[in-house]
N, C-alpha and C positions, 0 to 999 in steps of 0.2 A: 612292709609287709609283713604278710599274716605268718603264723607258723615256726618258719626259719625268724631269728628273732632280728626284728627288723632291723631295719641299717642304720648300724651308730652311726653313720653321718653318710647316709648319700647326697652323691652329689647329681646337680644334675648333667644327662649324658647325651650321647646321639639320639639314642631312643624318643628322646623327648623332640628332638626333629622331626620325626616322621609322626610323632602324635600332633605336631601341631599345623601338619601339611595338611591330615586327615581331619582336624576338627574345622578349618579354614578352607576347604573346599572339599702284611707281611709276615708272616711269620712262620717257625715250623708246628712237628705235629704235637710235640712234647713227648717224644718217645727217648727214655736217656738210654747211654749207651758208655760202653767202657772207653776210657781215653787216660791219655800218662803225657798232653801237653801243659805248660804253662798257659789258662785260660787269661789271665793277665797280656799275652801277649798275643791275642787273634785280631784278627784282624776283621772288618764288617762287612758282608761285600752289599752295600747299598742298590736297591730296584727300585723299579717304578712299582705301587703300592696295588697288590691284589684287590678285587671286592672284601670287604669283613667276612668272616667266616661271621655261620650259623649262630658260635658261640661270643661271636663279637657284637651279635643283634643284626649280621646282613647289609640291607643297603650296598650304597653304590662304591665305586672307589672315589678315593678323597678327588676333588674339584683342584683344576691347577690353582697358583697361587695367584695374587693380586701383580706378583712381577713377571705372567710368564713362565716361573718354574715351575715343579712339579714336586710333591712330596714323596720320601724313599724311602721305603723300609727296610729293614735289617733281621736279622735273629742274633743275640747273643750266647753264646753256649754256659749253663750255670749250674754249678752243684748241686745234682738232688737233695743232696743231707749236707750240709754245711759243716758239719761236725764231721762227717768224712770227704773231707773233700779231692780227696783223688777217687771218687768212685767214680758212680754215673753220672750223666748230667742231661739237663732238661734244657728244650730250645726256650729262650724269649725273645715275645717279638717286641719289635722297634720302627716305631717312625721317626721321621728328621725332616724339618725347611732351614735348607743354611742362611744364614746372615745376609742379610740382603742388604745390609751399607758395607762403605771399605774394608778389607782385611785387615786395615792396618787401625782399626773402631773394634775391629772383633774382643770381646772378650769371654765367650767360649761355647759352652753348652748350655741350656736355663730347661733343667728337669724337670717334668709337671707329672704329677700323679691327681687326680681327679676325684676321688675319694672310692666309696661305696664300701667298703670294703668289696669287690667285685667288678668297679668299672674297668671298662678296655681303655686306657687313654690312645689306642690307636685307632682309634675309632674317633675320639670325645677331640683330642685336639685338634685335628682339619674341620670339625663340624665348628668348633669356633676360633677355628685359624683367626678371623678375620679381626677379635679381640687384643691379639696377642699381636700384632703386628708390627707396632712401637717398637715394643721388646725383640724384636727378629733384626732390627736396624745394629742391633750387637751383639745377638745370640746369635745362634742357631739352636730352635724351639726342638725340641726332644722330648717325646714319650714311649711307655711302652703298656703290654699288659703284662701286669706281675702276674707270680706265677698263680698256677692253679683258674687264672681267666683267660676267656677269650683264645687267641692261637700259644698260650704258653702254659702247655702240659692243663690245659681247662679240667677242674672238678669237673663231673657230671654225674644225675644221681636220677631223679625221675626222662620219662619221655615227654611231649608236648601234651600228650593226651591224659595225663598221670598229673602232671602239671595242670590241665583245665581246670578238672576234678578238684586238687588240692587249692588251688585257690578260690575255688566257689561256695567249697565247706566253710562252716556255720566257726570259727576264730574266738569268738568273747563264748562259751559252752553255760548258759544256764541251770543245767542240771545235771545230775550225775553223769546218766548215761551220755547227755553231750561231751560229758569231760572226758568222760573213756573214748566215746568216738576218735576226740582232737587228739588224744593221746595216742593213740593207735596209729592214728595216720600222721605224725610228727617219724614215730619209731620208723615207720614204713618208709618214710622219705629217708634218713636217716640209716637206716639199713642199706635202699640204693645208693646212696652216695658211697660206702665202704665197699658195696661188692663191684661196684663201677671205678672206681677211685681212690682203689685202700692203698694205694702206693705211695699216691701225691699227697695224702690228708693230712701226716705227720711233720709234714714240710710245706705249709703254707702259712707260718706266723707273719706278723710282720715284723719281728727279727730276720726271720730269712730274705725277706722282700727287702728290706735296708743295709743286708751282705752283698744284696743284689747289685743296690745301688751304689756299693761304692768299687764295683766289680765294675760299674759301665764307665765310672768316672775315669776308672784305670781304661780303659776300652776307649775309650771317647778323647782321649788326649790331654784331659783337664787335671790340671793342680790341682784345684778347690771343686766340691760340686756346689755349682748354685742351682736353685733349687723353687719351685713354686707350689705350694703344697695346699687342696684345697679340700672341705669337709675331712673323711676320712684321712686324706694326703697329711693334713697336720699333723695327725698322730703318727705317719709314717714318716714322717721329718725327724719329728720328735726323737724319735726309736735312731735314725741314722743318726744327729747329733747328739745322743748319750755314746752310740758306740764309736763314732769315731769323730770324735768333739776340735782335732787339727782340721781336719776338711770339710769343715763349712765357710764354705763362702759365702754372697750373699744369698739368703733366705728369706721368704715370706712363708705366713702360713694362713691362708684368710679360709673361714668358716668352721673356728676352732676347734676343735672336740677338747673337752675336760679331761685332763687326763691323768685328774685323782680320785675319778670317779673308776666303783665297780662297774660289771655291768648290770646288777639293779639298781644301784644312783643313775645309771646314764639311762637306765629304760623310762624310769624316772620322771628324771631331768629332760626328756623328748616327750611327754607327757604335757607337763607344762610348757616348754615351747609349742607344741600344737596348738594347745587351748589357748596362747598367747596369740599366738600367729592368727588364730578363727575368730578369739574376738577384737583381732585389727580388723580383718575382711568385712566382719558384721558390722563395725563403728565406720566403714567406709562407706558397705552398701546403704547403711540406714541413711547416711549424708548424701546421697543422692539417689534418693527414691526414682526416678526417671530412669536410672541407667542399669540398677537394682534391684527392682520391685518384689524383695525379697520377704518384705515385710517391715512393719511399719515402725521399729526402734531395733537398733542391737541385740537387744535379748530376744525381742520376736526372731530374728532370723537364728536366732541359734537355737529358739525354743522348735522352729520346726524343724531342722534339720537332725534334731534329736528325736521328734520325733517321727520323722522320717526315717532315721536306723531302727527304731521301734517296731511301724510297720515292716521294713523288710526285710525281718529277723522272722514275721511269721507270713509273709509275701514277698518275696521276688517279685523284679517288674524283668518286661522284656529289656534284654541287655544286649550285644552283640551276639544275633542269631549265630547259632541256637541256646545261646550262653543264656544265664537272666542276672541281674542285679542282685548280688546276695545283700546283706548288710554288710558282710568283708570286706565283699568288693567296693560298696558305695562308700567304706570309712576309706581304706586307700587310697580310691579318686580322690575324696579328702583332703585325705594327706599330700600328696603329689600335687595336688594345685596349692597346696601354699608353698611350695618353695621358692618359688616365684612370682610377684604383685602381677609378671606380665599375664599370668596364667587366671587372673581373681577373675579377669572375664570368660573365662570357658568355665569353670567353679558357676558361676550364676548364671549362665544358658543350660551346665549340665544338673543344680539344683530348680531349676524354671521346669528344663523336660519333667526330670524328673517328679517333681509335685503334678505332671498333667500326666504319668503314666507314663514315661520312654524312660529307660537306663541308659542306652548306647553311652552319652560321654561322657558321664559316670565310670562305664565300664572300660571306656578310651582311656582314661586318667589312669584306672587302676592298673590297664595292659601294659601299659609307660612305667609304671611303680616297679610292675614286675617285670619285666624286659619279653613282653610277648609283643611281636609285631601283626601286621595285618590278615601276613599268612598261617595265622594261628604258632610261629613257631618263638620258641622261647633261645635269649641268649641265656648262658648259664649265670646270670650277672649274682641268681638269688644259692645257685648251687654252690659259686664262688663264695658268696657274702655269710654264708652259716658255716659256709669250713672255717672261714681265715676266722668270722670272730670267736666260735666256738673252740678253735686250738689256742685263741689269743687269752682265752676268761677262763680264769679257773672255776670258777663260781658254775653250779651245775642245780639251777631252782628246780623243785620238782610241785610239781602240783598243788600239794599241801602249803609250800611258799608263797605262789601265789595266789591263792586263799586267804592267807595272811597278810597279803599286801594289798589285796583288791581293796580296802577303803582309803587306804593312801594316795593307792592311785587315780582311785575318782573321786577325790578331793583335789586330784590336780587336774585333774580334767573328765569332765561329765562326756563328753565325745570318743575319745580318745582311748581313757584309763582302761578297761577290759582289755581293749584290742591291746596296747602292748603291754602290758598283766601277761598276759597270757601269750603273749608272742615271746617270752622269757622260757619256755620251757622246749625250745627247738633246743636250746644243749643238754636237757638231761638224759637223753641217751649218744649223745654220740662219741664215735666210737675210739676216738683222743684226748687224752686229757688237754686240760687248758694249761698255758702254762704258767699264768698270773694274776694276780685279782686287779692288776691294771697297770698300762706302760713304765718303763720308768724311762724321762726322759731328760734327766738332767743332763746338764751341758755345760759345766765347767770348762771354760777358756775359749767355748766356741765363738767366732762372731757373732755380728751380731743379729739379730732375725724379727722382722717385722711382721707379728702378731696382731690381725685386723678382726676385730670381732663387732657383730654385727648387730644390737639391742631387737632386732624383730625376727631372730631368726630362729626355728622351728624347729630343725632338725640337732645342729650344736647353740644351744642358750646361750649368750654371750655372756653369763658368767663366767666359759671355762676359755674364754679368753686371757682373761688374770688369772687364773688356773695357773693356764700352761706359762705365763710369763714367769709367773713364780715359782715352777716347777724346773724350768729351765735355766734357772739360778740368775744370779747380780750379775748385773751388764751384758745380758743375755738375750731376751726377751726386750723387746720395746713394743708397747699395745698403740694400736691407735682403734676407734670407737669408731664406726659409723651409725648413723642414730635412721633408720632404712628400717624398709620390709623386706623378707627372702632369705634363699639359703647363700649366704656370701654376700660379698661386698664390692670385688674390681668388680663383675660382669653386671654392677647395678649400672652403671654407666656414672657413676655420680665424678663428679671431675676432681674432688677435692679428695676421693682414697685416689684415685688413677696417677695422679698425679704425684704423691705420696708416693704409693709403690714405685712406680716408673723412675722416679727422682731414685731409690734406693737400688731398684736391680741397674737403671744404667750408668748412672751419674754417680754411686756410692757414696749419698747425702742421705745419713739415719736422720730420719724425725723427731719431735720431742716425741719425750713417753710424754703417755696421757693424749697424745693429739686429739681431735674430735672434728671428725667432719658430719655432716647433714645435708 
C-alpha cells in the first residue's frame, strides 16, 4: 500500500472476493458514552447481520450457513481508553455462527482475526466461512471489527475523491521535487486523520485490541480464549498471550509476523518476501509458456516487469476510467496478486494486457489492495492500517532515513524496494506517539500455540515463524512449516496443514515441533 506504511501483514479480505467476481466476468456507530456498569456483565443482543457498512467494504449481508442457519451480529461495549476503564465507551462489532455439532461436544468460541491491521472480521469470516466449517462442528465461530476498523469506531481520514488522488500519486520519487510532493501528500493525509478521528487515534494500539479480546472472552462466557490469528492477527494473538498467558486456550497463528523486528526491519523483510514471491511466479511462468507467455525465462519475465514499471513512471496507461494505471498502482497491483497463488493467473492476464496498452486488470488488483470497490468507495482499511501501525511503532523514519536505506532496499528487491522504502514515511508526521520498537509476545506459562509458517509467504516471510516461536518462550510456540506459495497456509487447501491445525483445535493434539507439510 503506498504512502501509509505498507500493510505490516495484510490478509486477504472480502474485498478480494469482489475483485475475483469482476475479473471472472452488525455493529455500532462508534459513538462514546459515559457509563457505570460492569462491562464484563453485559449481555450481547445477537441479530441478523446487516449489509456491511462502507467502512467495512460494502456488499451484501452474509449468506445463510450450510446447515440453513444464519450469521448473527452484535455490538459489545469496551472502554475507549483502557487506562481509564470507567470512562467513555465505544461499540465493537461482532459476528458469530453457532456451533453445528452436538452441544455436549462444543468446546466454546473460536475467535478469528484476519489481519491488516485494518481488516474487517465481520465481513471476512462469513466470506471465507466454508473453509472453517469443520471447526464449526465444535466451536462457535466468532470474529470482530477491531477498534478503529469497519463498524468499530472507524478511523476516518480522506474522502473517496482524495484517496483516488492519493493512491495515484508517485510513491517512488526520483528527485527532490517529487519527494517534496510525496511528503506533503502524506502530511495532508495524516492531518485529515487527526481532524476527523483525533479522539480514537491514541486508542487503536494492538495492546488495546488485545484487552478488547479479553473482554470478549468474558462476555462470550469462555473460560479460555481459543483463537485463530492470521497475518497481523498473529501479532495481536501474541500480544494477548503476553498480557493474559493464563487465559490462552487452543490457539493457532498462521502467516506469522516476526515480533522481533522494528518497522524498518519489517518493511525490509517484506521487500525480500515480495521479491521471493515474484521470483517464484516468474519461475512458474517460464516453465509453462503456453499458459504464461510473458518471457522466455524467469529473468526475462522479471526484466519485462521492471521495464513496464519504468515506462509507467513516465507514461501511465489507461486503467479503470477515468483513472490511469500509474507506476504506483501497477506496483501495488502486482503485490496484491502475489498474496495467493490462485491470483497468479490474474497477474499474468494483467501484465499481458498492460504490455498491450490496457491497465485495467492491474488497476483492479491495486484497488483491491487499497480497499476500493467498483463504485469508487473505499473501506477504511487504509486509514485503520496507518493508524494502528503508527500507534504501535515507535520509529518515525524521515526522508533522510529512507534515502540512506534505499540501496539496501533495492538490493532486497529491484521491483518493490523503492516502493516499500518510501512507504515508511507514512508515520513521520503522525500525531500520536508510537508505543514500542516491536511488540512483546513473551508468554511464559501459556498453553501451546501452533505457529504455522509458509516458505513462500510474501507479506510475512517464513523466518518470522521461528522468531515468533522463540519469542513466545520455551514450551509455548510449536512450529509447523508449509512448503508452499502465498500468504498463509491453512487456506491453501493443503491437507497436511489442515489436519494438523484441525487436530489441535478440535481434539487438542499438539503436532510435533518442526513438522513439515508440502
